[in-house]
C-alpha positions as CSV (number, residue, x, y, z in Angstrom):
1,M,5.5,-34.5,-16.7
2,L,3.1,-31.6,-16.0
3,F,3.3,-32.0,-12.2
4,Q,6.5,-32.6,-10.3
5,E,5.2,-32.5,-6.7
6,R,8.1,-32.2,-4.3
7,T,8.4,-33.7,-0.9
8,F,4.9,-34.7,0.0
9,S,4.7,-36.9,3.2
10,K,2.2,-38.0,5.7
11,A,4.1,-36.3,8.5
12,G,4.1,-33.2,6.4
13,R,0.3,-33.0,6.6
14,Y,0.7,-31.6,10.1
15,F,1.8,-28.4,8.5
16,Y,-1.6,-28.0,6.9
17,N,-4.4,-25.7,8.1
18,Q,-7.2,-27.7,9.7
19,S,-9.7,-26.0,7.4
20,G,-8.4,-27.9,4.3
21,V,-5.4,-29.2,2.6
22,L,-5.3,-27.0,-0.5
23,L,-5.4,-23.2,-0.8
24,I,-6.1,-23.4,-4.5
25,N,-6.7,-26.6,-6.5
26,T,-6.6,-26.2,-10.3
27,S,-5.2,-28.4,-13.0
28,G,-2.3,-26.0,-13.4
29,C,-1.4,-25.3,-9.8
30,R,-2.1,-26.8,-6.4
31,I,-1.0,-24.9,-3.3
32,P,-1.2,-26.3,0.2
33,D,-3.1,-24.3,2.8
34,L,-0.5,-24.3,5.6
35,D,-1.3,-23.7,9.3
36,P,-0.1,-20.2,10.1
37,F,0.2,-21.2,13.8
38,H,2.1,-24.4,13.3
39,A,4.4,-25.3,16.3
40,S,7.5,-25.3,14.1
41,V,7.2,-21.5,13.5
42,S,5.6,-20.3,16.8
43,K,9.0,-19.3,18.2
44,F,9.4,-16.7,15.6
45,F,6.2,-14.9,16.4
46,Q,6.0,-13.0,19.6
47,T,2.9,-11.8,21.5
48,N,4.6,-9.3,23.7
49,V,5.7,-6.8,21.0
50,S,5.6,-3.1,21.9
51,I,4.7,-0.3,19.6
52,Q,7.1,2.5,18.9
53,S,6.5,5.5,21.2
54,C,7.0,9.1,20.4
55,S,7.8,12.0,22.8
56,P,4.8,14.2,23.5
57,P,4.8,16.9,20.8
58,I,5.2,20.6,21.6
59,V,3.0,21.5,18.7
60,S,0.1,19.5,17.4
61,L,-2.2,19.8,14.4
62,Q,-6.0,19.6,14.7
63,E,-8.4,19.5,11.8
64,E,-11.9,20.8,12.6
65,Y,-15.0,21.2,10.5
66,D,-17.8,23.8,10.6
67,G,-21.1,23.7,8.9
68,Y,-22.8,20.9,6.8
69,G,-23.1,19.9,3.2
70,I,-21.8,22.4,0.7
71,H,-21.3,24.9,3.5
72,R,-18.9,22.5,5.4
73,R,-15.6,24.2,5.9
74,R,-12.3,22.6,7.2
75,R,-10.0,24.5,9.6
76,R,-6.4,23.3,10.2
77,N,-5.1,24.6,13.5
78,F,-1.7,24.4,15.1
79,H,-1.7,24.4,18.9
80,L,1.0,24.7,21.4
81,N,1.0,22.1,24.1
82,A,1.9,24.2,27.1
83,T,2.6,21.3,29.5
84,T,5.0,19.7,27.1
85,L,6.7,23.0,26.4
86,I,7.2,23.8,30.1
87,N,8.6,20.3,30.7
88,S,11.0,20.4,27.7
89,Q,13.3,23.3,28.6
90,W,14.0,25.5,31.7
91,W,13.9,28.6,29.5
92,W,10.4,27.9,28.2
93,I,9.2,31.3,29.2
94,W,11.3,32.8,26.4
95,T,10.4,30.2,23.9
96,T,8.3,30.9,20.8
97,C,7.1,28.4,18.1
98,C,6.4,29.3,14.6
99,V,5.1,27.7,11.3
100,R,7.2,28.0,8.2
101,K,5.6,27.0,4.9
102,I,7.6,24.7,2.6
103,K,7.5,24.9,-1.2
104,I,8.3,22.0,-3.5
105,N,10.7,22.7,-6.3
106,S,12.3,20.3,-8.8
107,D,15.8,20.3,-10.4
108,Q,17.7,17.8,-12.4
109,V,18.8,15.8,-9.3
110,D,15.9,15.4,-6.9
111,I,12.8,17.1,-5.4
112,K,13.9,20.0,-3.3
113,M,12.1,21.8,-0.4
114,D,12.4,25.6,-0.2
115,S,11.5,27.2,3.1
116,D,9.5,30.3,3.2
117,P,11.6,33.1,4.9
118,T,8.6,34.0,7.0
119,C,7.9,31.9,10.1
120,T,4.5,32.7,11.6
121,E,4.3,32.6,15.3
122,I,1.8,30.2,17.0
123,P,-0.2,32.1,19.7
124,L,-0.3,30.4,23.1
125,D,-4.0,30.4,23.3
126,L,-7.0,28.1,22.6
127,N,-7.3,29.1,19.0
128,G,-3.6,28.5,18.0
129,L,-2.6,29.3,14.4
130,S,-5.1,28.5,11.7
131,I,-4.2,27.6,8.1
132,D,-6.9,28.8,5.7
133,E,-8.8,26.2,3.8
134,N,-8.0,28.0,0.5
135,D,-4.2,27.9,1.2
136,E,-2.4,25.6,-1.3
137,T,0.5,24.8,1.1
138,Q,1.1,21.0,1.4
139,F,4.0,20.9,3.9
140,V,5.1,23.0,6.8
141,R,8.0,23.1,9.2
142,V,7.5,23.9,12.9
143,E,10.4,25.5,14.8
144,C,10.6,26.2,18.5
145,G,13.4,28.1,20.2
146,A,14.5,31.1,22.2
147,T,16.6,34.2,21.5
148,F,19.6,34.9,23.6
149,F,21.7,38.1,23.0
150,G,20.3,38.4,19.6
151,V,20.9,34.8,18.5
152,R,18.0,32.4,18.1
153,I,18.6,28.8,19.2
154,N,16.0,26.3,18.0
155,F,15.7,23.2,20.1
156,Y,12.6,21.6,18.5
157,N,11.6,21.0,14.9
158,D,8.8,19.0,13.4
159,S,7.3,18.5,9.9
160,F,3.6,18.4,9.0
161,A,1.8,17.3,5.9
162,L,-1.3,19.3,5.0
163,V,-3.9,18.3,2.4
164,P,-5.2,21.3,0.5
165,S,-8.7,21.0,-1.0
166,P,-8.6,19.7,-4.6
167,R,-10.8,22.6,-5.5
168,V,-7.9,24.8,-4.5
169,L,-4.9,22.7,-5.6
170,L,-6.5,21.2,-8.7
171,P,-9.1,23.6,-10.0
172,V,-9.1,22.3,-13.6
173,K,-9.9,18.7,-12.6
174,S,-12.4,19.8,-10.0
175,K,-14.2,22.0,-12.5
176,F,-14.3,19.1,-15.0
177,W,-16.2,16.9,-12.7
178,A,-18.5,19.7,-11.5
179,D,-19.4,20.2,-15.2
180,Q,-20.0,16.5,-15.7
181,K,-22.4,16.4,-12.7
182,N,-24.4,19.2,-14.2
183,Q,-24.8,16.9,-17.2
184,S,-25.9,13.9,-15.0
185,Y,-22.7,12.0,-16.0
186,H,-22.0,8.9,-14.0
187,Q,-18.7,9.4,-12.2
188,P,-16.4,6.4,-12.6
189,P,-15.2,4.5,-9.5
190,S,-12.1,5.6,-7.5
191,V,-9.2,3.1,-7.1
192,L,-7.5,2.8,-3.8
193,I,-4.5,0.6,-3.5
194,I,-3.5,0.2,0.2
195,G,-0.3,-1.9,0.5
196,I,1.7,-3.2,3.4
197,D,5.3,-4.3,2.7
198,S,6.6,-7.8,3.4
199,I,3.5,-9.4,4.7
200,S,2.6,-12.9,3.6
201,R,-0.9,-14.2,3.6
202,L,-0.2,-16.3,6.6
203,N,1.5,-13.5,8.5
204,M,-1.5,-11.3,7.8
205,I,-3.6,-14.0,9.5
206,R,-1.3,-13.9,12.5
207,S,-0.9,-10.2,12.7
208,L,-4.3,-8.7,11.6
209,P,-7.0,-11.1,12.9
210,K,-9.5,-8.3,13.6
211,T,-8.8,-6.6,10.3
212,K,-9.2,-9.9,8.4
213,A,-12.5,-10.6,10.1
214,F,-13.6,-7.1,9.1
215,L,-12.6,-7.6,5.5
216,E,-14.5,-10.9,5.3
217,S,-17.7,-9.3,6.7
218,N,-17.5,-6.3,4.3
219,D,-17.4,-7.8,0.9
220,F,-13.7,-8.0,0.4
221,I,-12.7,-11.1,-1.6
222,E,-9.4,-12.8,-0.9
223,M,-7.3,-13.7,-3.9
224,R,-5.9,-16.9,-2.3
225,G,-3.5,-17.9,-5.1
226,H,-1.8,-14.5,-5.6
227,M,1.9,-15.1,-6.1
228,K,4.9,-12.7,-6.4
229,I,6.9,-12.5,-9.7
230,G,10.0,-10.8,-8.4
231,L,12.4,-10.8,-5.5
232,N,11.4,-7.5,-3.8
233,T,9.0,-4.6,-4.0
234,F,10.2,-2.9,-7.1
235,P,9.7,-5.7,-9.7
236,N,6.3,-6.7,-8.2
237,M,5.0,-3.1,-8.2
238,M,6.4,-2.3,-11.6
239,A,4.5,-5.3,-12.9
240,A,1.3,-4.1,-11.2
241,L,1.7,-0.4,-12.3
242,T,3.3,-0.7,-15.7
243,G,2.7,-4.3,-16.8
244,M,6.5,-4.6,-17.4
245,T,8.9,-7.3,-16.3
246,E,12.1,-6.2,-14.6
247,T,14.0,-6.8,-17.8
248,E,11.6,-4.6,-19.8
249,V,11.8,-1.8,-17.2
250,V,15.4,-1.1,-18.5
251,S,13.8,0.5,-21.6
252,C,12.4,3.3,-19.5
253,W,14.8,3.1,-16.5
254,P,18.3,2.1,-17.9
255,T,20.3,2.7,-14.6
256,S,19.6,3.1,-10.9
257,T,20.7,6.8,-11.2
258,A,18.2,7.5,-14.0
259,K,14.8,9.0,-13.3
260,L,11.6,6.9,-13.4
261,V,9.6,9.7,-15.1
262,N,9.7,7.9,-18.5
263,C,8.1,4.7,-17.3
264,P,4.4,4.2,-18.3
265,F,2.8,4.3,-14.9
266,V,-0.9,3.5,-14.9
267,W,-1.7,6.6,-12.7
268,T,-0.8,8.8,-15.7
269,N,-3.7,7.4,-17.7
270,F,-6.0,7.9,-14.7
271,S,-4.8,11.5,-14.5
272,R,-5.6,12.0,-18.2
273,L,-9.1,11.1,-17.3
274,N,-9.1,13.8,-14.7
275,Y,-8.8,11.5,-11.7
276,I,-7.1,13.1,-8.7
277,T,-4.0,11.1,-8.1
278,A,-1.9,10.3,-5.0
279,M,1.2,8.2,-4.4
280,V,2.1,8.1,-0.7
281,E,4.6,6.0,1.3
282,D,5.9,6.2,4.8
283,S,9.6,5.6,4.1
284,S,12.1,7.7,2.1
285,D,14.9,5.2,2.4
286,F,13.0,2.0,1.6
287,G,10.3,3.5,-0.7
288,T,9.2,1.5,-3.7
289,F,10.9,3.9,-6.1
290,N,13.7,5.2,-4.0
291,F,15.5,2.2,-2.4
292,L,18.9,2.2,-4.2
293,K,17.2,4.4,-6.9
294,T,16.9,8.1,-7.7
295,G,13.2,8.0,-8.0
296,F,11.3,11.0,-9.4
297,I,12.6,14.5,-10.0
298,A,9.1,16.0,-9.8
299,S,5.9,15.0,-8.0
300,P,4.5,12.1,-10.1
301,T,1.0,12.5,-8.7
302,D,-1.2,15.4,-7.5
303,Y,-0.6,14.5,-3.8
304,Y,2.9,13.1,-3.0
305,L,4.3,12.6,0.5
306,H,8.0,11.8,-0.4
307,P,9.3,15.5,-0.2
308,L,8.2,15.7,3.5
309,L,10.1,12.5,4.3
310,I,13.2,13.7,2.5
311,T,13.2,16.9,4.6
312,E,12.6,15.0,7.8
313,R,15.5,12.7,7.1
314,Q,17.9,15.6,6.3
315,T,16.9,17.7,9.3
316,T,17.6,16.8,12.9
317,S,14.2,16.8,14.7
318,G,15.0,17.6,18.3
319,G,12.9,15.7,20.8
320,S,10.7,13.9,18.3
321,D,12.4,10.4,18.4
322,N,12.3,10.1,14.6
323,C,8.6,10.8,14.8
324,L,6.9,13.6,12.9
325,G,3.6,15.3,12.3
326,G,2.9,16.1,15.9
327,G,4.3,13.0,17.7
328,L,3.1,10.4,15.2
329,T,5.0,7.3,14.1
330,T,5.4,7.2,10.3
331,T,2.7,4.5,10.1
332,R,0.2,6.6,12.0
333,L,1.2,9.6,10.0
334,L,0.4,7.8,6.7
335,L,-2.9,6.5,8.1
336,R,-3.8,10.0,9.0
337,Y,-2.6,11.5,5.7
338,I,-4.6,9.0,3.5
339,S,-7.7,9.8,5.5
340,A,-7.0,13.5,5.1
341,I,-6.9,13.0,1.3
342,V,-10.0,10.8,1.1
343,D,-12.2,13.3,3.0
344,P,-11.8,16.5,0.9
345,V,-11.6,14.6,-2.4
346,G,-15.0,12.9,-1.7
347,G,-17.7,14.4,-3.8
348,V,-15.3,16.4,-5.9
349,A,-13.7,13.9,-8.2
350,P,-12.7,10.2,-8.5
351,L,-9.4,9.3,-6.8
352,F,-6.5,7.0,-7.8
353,L,-4.5,6.3,-4.6
354,L,-1.4,4.2,-4.3
355,S,-0.3,4.0,-0.7
356,W,2.5,1.8,0.8
357,F,3.3,1.1,4.5
358,T,6.9,-0.1,5.0
359,S,8.4,1.2,8.3
360,V,6.2,-0.9,10.6
361,V,7.1,-4.3,9.1
362,H,10.3,-4.1,6.9
363,D,12.7,-5.0,9.7
364,D,10.3,-6.6,12.2
365,L,8.4,-9.8,11.6
366,N,6.0,-9.0,14.4
367,G,5.8,-5.2,13.9
368,L,2.2,-5.2,12.5
369,K,0.5,-6.9,15.4
370,L,-0.2,-3.8,17.5
371,Y,-1.6,-2.0,14.4
372,D,-4.5,-4.5,14.0
373,S,-7.1,-2.2,15.6
374,K,-5.7,0.8,13.7
375,F,-6.0,-0.8,10.3
376,H,-9.4,-2.1,11.2
377,S,-10.6,1.4,12.1
378,F,-8.8,2.9,9.1
379,L,-10.5,0.6,6.6
380,D,-13.8,1.0,8.3
381,N,-13.6,4.7,7.9
382,I,-12.4,4.4,4.3
383,I,-15.3,2.3,3.1
384,S,-17.7,4.6,4.9
385,S,-16.3,7.7,3.3
386,R,-17.8,9.3,0.1
387,V,-14.7,8.1,-1.9
388,G,-14.7,4.6,-0.4
389,R,-18.3,3.9,-1.0
390,D,-17.7,4.1,-4.7
391,A,-14.1,2.8,-4.8
392,I,-12.4,-0.4,-6.0
393,I,-10.2,-1.2,-3.1
394,F,-7.0,-3.3,-3.3
395,F,-5.7,-4.3,0.2
396,I,-2.4,-6.0,-0.7
397,S,1.2,-6.9,0.0
398,N,4.1,-7.6,-2.3
399,H,5.8,-10.6,-0.8
400,G,6.5,-12.2,2.6
401,N,9.4,-11.9,5.0
402,S,12.6,-11.6,2.9
403,F,15.4,-12.2,5.4
404,G,16.2,-13.6,8.8
405,P,16.0,-16.9,10.6
406,F,12.3,-17.4,9.8
407,R,13.0,-17.0,6.1
408,Q,15.2,-20.1,6.2
409,T,12.4,-22.4,7.3
410,F,10.0,-24.2,4.9
411,H,7.2,-21.9,6.1
412,G,9.3,-18.8,5.6
413,Q,10.3,-19.7,2.0
414,Y,6.8,-20.8,1.2
415,E,5.2,-17.7,2.6
416,D,7.5,-15.3,0.9
417,S,6.0,-16.1,-2.5
418,L,2.4,-15.7,-1.3
419,P,1.5,-12.1,-0.2
420,F,-1.9,-11.3,1.1
421,F,-4.4,-9.9,-1.3
422,F,-8.0,-8.7,-0.8
423,L,-10.2,-6.9,-3.4
424,R,-13.5,-5.1,-2.9
425,L,-15.9,-3.8,-5.6
426,P,-18.3,-1.0,-4.7
427,V,-22.1,-1.7,-4.6
428,S,-22.6,0.7,-7.4
429,L,-20.2,-1.1,-9.7
430,K,-21.6,-4.5,-8.9
431,A,-25.1,-3.2,-9.8
432,R,-23.8,-2.0,-13.2
433,F,-21.6,-4.9,-13.9
434,P,-22.7,-8.0,-11.9
435,E,-20.4,-10.2,-14.0
436,W,-17.4,-8.3,-12.5
437,H,-18.1,-9.6,-9.0
438,S,-18.7,-13.1,-10.3
439,S,-15.4,-13.0,-12.1
440,V,-13.5,-11.8,-9.0
441,E,-15.0,-14.7,-7.0
442,T,-13.9,-17.2,-9.8
443,N,-10.4,-15.7,-10.0
444,S,-10.1,-15.8,-6.2
445,A,-9.4,-19.6,-6.5
446,R,-7.0,-19.2,-9.5
447,L,-3.3,-18.5,-9.7
448,T,-2.9,-14.7,-10.0
449,T,0.1,-12.3,-10.2
450,P,0.8,-8.6,-10.1
451,F,0.5,-8.5,-13.9
452,D,-3.2,-9.2,-13.3
453,I,-3.5,-6.0,-11.2
454,Y,-2.2,-4.1,-14.2
455,A,-4.6,-5.9,-16.5
456,S,-7.5,-5.1,-14.2
457,L,-6.6,-1.4,-14.0
458,A,-6.3,-1.3,-17.8
459,H,-9.7,-3.0,-18.1
460,L,-11.2,-0.3,-15.9
461,L,-9.5,2.5,-17.9
462,N,-10.7,1.0,-21.2
463,M,-14.3,0.9,-19.8
464,I,-14.1,4.6,-19.0
465,D,-12.4,5.6,-22.2
466,P,-12.1,2.9,-25.0
467,S,-9.4,5.0,-26.6
468,L,-7.1,3.9,-23.8
469,A,-6.4,0.5,-25.4
470,S,-4.6,-2.1,-23.4
471,S,-0.9,-2.6,-23.9
472,P,0.0,-5.8,-25.9
473,R,1.9,-7.0,-22.8
474,T,-1.4,-7.0,-20.8
475,A,-3.0,-9.6,-23.0
476,R,0.2,-11.6,-23.1
477,R,0.7,-11.9,-19.3
478,G,-2.1,-10.5,-17.3
479,H,-5.8,-11.3,-17.0
480,S,-8.3,-8.8,-15.5
481,F,-9.8,-9.9,-12.2
482,F,-13.1,-8.5,-13.7
483,K,-13.1,-11.1,-16.4
484,S,-13.5,-14.9,-16.1
485,D,-10.8,-15.7,-18.7
486,T,-8.0,-16.5,-16.2
487,P,-7.0,-20.0,-17.4
488,E,-8.0,-22.8,-15.0
489,N,-4.8,-24.6,-16.1
490,R,-2.6,-21.6,-15.5
491,T,0.9,-22.6,-14.4
492,C,3.8,-20.5,-13.1
493,E,5.4,-20.6,-16.5
494,S,2.3,-19.4,-18.4
495,A,1.8,-16.7,-15.7
496,S,5.4,-15.4,-16.1
497,I,6.3,-16.4,-12.6
498,P,10.1,-17.3,-12.5
499,G,10.7,-20.8,-11.2
500,E,12.6,-19.7,-8.1
501,F,9.4,-17.9,-6.8
502,C,6.9,-20.6,-7.8
503,V,5.3,-22.6,-5.0
504,C,2.8,-24.5,-7.1
505,N,2.8,-28.2,-6.3
506,I,5.3,-27.9,-3.5
507,F,4.3,-29.7,-0.4
508,P,5.9,-29.8,3.1
509,D,8.0,-32.7,4.2
510,S,9.1,-33.3,7.7
511,S,11.1,-36.4,6.8
512,A,12.6,-36.2,3.3
513,S,14.0,-39.8,3.7
514,S,10.6,-41.2,4.5
515,H,9.7,-44.3,2.5
516,L,6.1,-43.0,2.2
517,A,7.4,-39.6,1.0
518,D,9.5,-41.3,-1.7
519,K,6.6,-43.5,-2.8
520,L,4.0,-40.6,-3.0
521,G,6.6,-38.3,-4.6
522,H,6.3,-40.5,-7.7
523,L,2.8,-41.8,-7.4
524,V,0.9,-38.6,-7.0
525,P,2.3,-36.9,-10.1
526,E,1.6,-40.0,-12.1
527,K,-2.0,-40.2,-11.0
528,I,-2.6,-36.5,-11.7
529,N,-1.0,-36.6,-15.1
530,A,-3.1,-39.7,-16.0
531,H,-6.2,-37.9,-14.9
532,L,-5.3,-34.9,-17.1
533,A,-4.6,-37.1,-20.0
534,E,-7.9,-38.9,-19.7
535,N,-9.8,-35.6,-19.6
536,S,-7.8,-34.0,-22.5
537,L,-6.5,-31.4,-20.2
538,R,-2.9,-31.5,-21.4
């Protein structure tokens, strides 16, 4: 039997969204469109959530710009907040604050941070301390303290991430694209992957209504049938970034203490094409490649935030309430850091960015609600930037809520397999390849997986440089969103989705012993299979 629809009942229809019964409706997979605000789950979703607060910082970082066009210059200034300093300690009059540059070094164990022995004092004036635009420093440590009887006592520390200009940090790549522009070469699109951990499609609707409305009005297409293929972040993202199953990953990552450097991450091929690359997350403990893993022993991309998070974790930050970067929560820090990358890269080179937000939602089902306006503004600024205007943007998650009381409900189990997924093609790309946009719209109503993300990225790479042939595993499992060859009759089995994560043809039932449920549970599959047989769709 092709379809084995489980527990479909008349009473179960009340779980459905009023806009329609089915989320996707293909011959291989039917997924019910459940009501995200159903009364049975309302008790799990609070409206009076409060955002994490940070103590007022003693030192803040301001980025300012002078001039216009090619003469536009960026100034990064550290300022002392006199009021906060005075209120922080009674001996403030003897206190000084300084900035110490941090260098990234690698060894055979982990990425290490070496502090510069020189700590440059921040003047207590309007100008503060300026970091020159041509300085390659990516991370700094701020220290505030006072000296008593020849002994300095630091009572405040903070960490800041700077974003050096790619012209300074990456002169070879920058020159490559400058030379291409002189030859009127068409620069390929940037790729921005903006991910939020543990957010199902339905919880995204609950938590980010303003952001969702913005996406729908700005040419983002929702991939409604996107389904996870693994339990947690790692297998799903490895499928998206390497095209490998969790079993296959053993070939490049044999043990949890091994380094991930030997795995064929797709950003490596983008870097070979002189893309500027960035991989940034907001958690060192629960990061995609660091949770119960060693991760990387060297920065895998041109811009990499993980070393700062390691340093912050290992150093007590007095008065900062586990916040950093001038009184920012890690979520706000990452929003700011991504924007700081996008701005200077714009107009210099195409960008491949993988970003992942974890801290705001990993342990809190309701944590994302108060960031709705921030993500709305952030995405608005991204698509308005020079990079964003010509970027393929993936706004995605990996799975739904993984644990807790909500996860034990039908809604919770159903949602976990269906993360949210939005995709946007730039106007310039749609003009060159109108069939790409048409294919994305077609595939938005098909069953899709993280393997398709990898296939889509491989498709783009192959368009830029045909010598970068797709991996055989791409053709076997994934289908590019930019092609219309995703099978209409695709099933979980043919899409390499393990049975325990498959929610195709599973319908809610509020009364499993219902006579109607029992009758329909046999009748509906029989009718569907008869229809498929009549139309030669087996």
